C-alpha positions in Angstrom: 180.0 -93.7 213.3 181.2 -92.8 209.2 184.2 -90.4 208.9 183.7 -87.1 207.2 185.9 -88.3 204.4 183.6 -91.5 203.8 180.8 -88.7 203.5 182.7 -86.3 201.1 183.4 -88.9 198.7 179.7 -89.9 198.7 178.5 -86.7 198.4 181.6 -86.1 195.3 180.5 -89.4 193.9 176.8 -88.5 193.6 177.6 -84.9 192.2 179.9 -87.1 189.3 177.3 -89.2 188.4 174.6 -86.2 188.2 177.0 -84.7 185.7 178.0 -87.4 183.4 174.1 -88.4 183.3 173.3 -85.0 182.9 175.5 -84.9 179.6 173.6 -88.2 178.8 170.2 -86.5 178.5 171.2 -83.6 176.7 172.7 -85.8 174.2 170.1 -87.5 174.1 167.6 -84.3 173.9 165.8 -85.5 176.7 164.6 -82.0 178.0 162.7 -83.8 181.2 165.7 -85.6 182.5 168.0 -82.7 181.7 165.4 -80.2 183.6 165.5 -83.0 186.8 169.3 -83.2 186.9 170.1 -79.5 186.5 167.8 -78.7 189.7 169.4 -81.8 191.7 172.7 -80.5 190.8 171.5 -76.5 191.6 170.3 -77.8 195.0 173.6 -79.2 196.1 175.5 -76.5 194.5 173.4 -73.8 196.0 173.5 -75.7 199.8 177.7 -75.4 199.6 177.9 -71.5 198.9 179.6 -69.6 201.4 178.0 -66.5 202.3 179.7 -63.4 200.7 181.4 -61.1 203.2 183.9 -58.3 203.1 186.6 -60.6 203.3 185.7 -62.7 200.4 184.5 -59.5 198.3 187.1 -59.4 195.0 190.1 -56.7 195.2 192.4 -55.9 192.9 194.9 -58.4 192.6 193.4 -60.4 194.6 190.4 -63.4 193.7 187.6 -63.3 195.7 187.1 -67.1 195.5 186.6 -69.1 198.8 186.1 -72.7 199.0 182.4 -74.3 199.1 181.2 -75.6 202.5 181.4 -79.1 202.6 178.4 -81.3 202.5 177.4 -84.8 204.6 175.6 -87.4 202.9 172.8 -86.9 205.4 172.5 -83.8 204.2 172.7 -84.3 200.4 169.9 -87.2 200.5 167.8 -84.7 202.3 167.9 -81.9 199.9 167.2 -84.4 197.4 164.4 -85.7 199.3 163.5 -81.6 199.3 163.5 -81.5 195.5 161.4 -84.7 195.3 159.0 -83.3 197.8 158.4 -79.7 195.8 158.4 -82.2 192.7 155.3 -83.9 194.4 153.8 -80.3 195.7 153.7 -78.9 191.9 152.1 -82.0 190.5 149.5 -81.5 193.1 148.7 -78.8 191.9 149.0 -79.0 188.2 146.2 -82.2 188.6 144.4 -79.4 190.4 144.2 -77.2 187.5 144.0 -80.1 185.2 147.0 -79.4 183.1 148.0 -82.9 182.1 151.1 -82.3 180.3 152.6 -80.6 182.9 151.5 -83.2 185.3 152.9 -85.9 183.0 156.6 -84.2 182.5 156.6 -83.3 186.4 155.7 -87.2 187.1 158.8 -88.5 184.7 161.3 -85.9 186.2 160.0 -87.1 189.8 160.5 -90.8 188.5 164.1 -90.0 187.5 164.9 -88.4 190.5 164.2 -90.9 192.7 167.2 -93.0 191.7 169.1 -90.7 193.4 167.7 -90.9 196.6 168.9 -93.5 198.8 166.3 -95.0 201.8 
């Protein structure tokens, strides 16, 4: 059985890898890769957000910041797979609409996203 610490370090490493690749894609002005990486990072960030309650609301003199929810490696990989599945559905829709340029752009993103999924 894996420890939670091992999962946390793998998720942290994934985030760092995504961020580093995003910087590289932005410097290369590769919009498709940048979009794919932003989507994956956003999906991970949204999943670790803590619901806002009155306890967490900012009050004068106190911060409204709270620690983010931890995520297991399995959860992170499921989120990556969800994003991949969304791209596949979008590709199918654009193929039906015969929008070749959008299909090509999304397929490029899909190929890139698959690198972050462990089977």
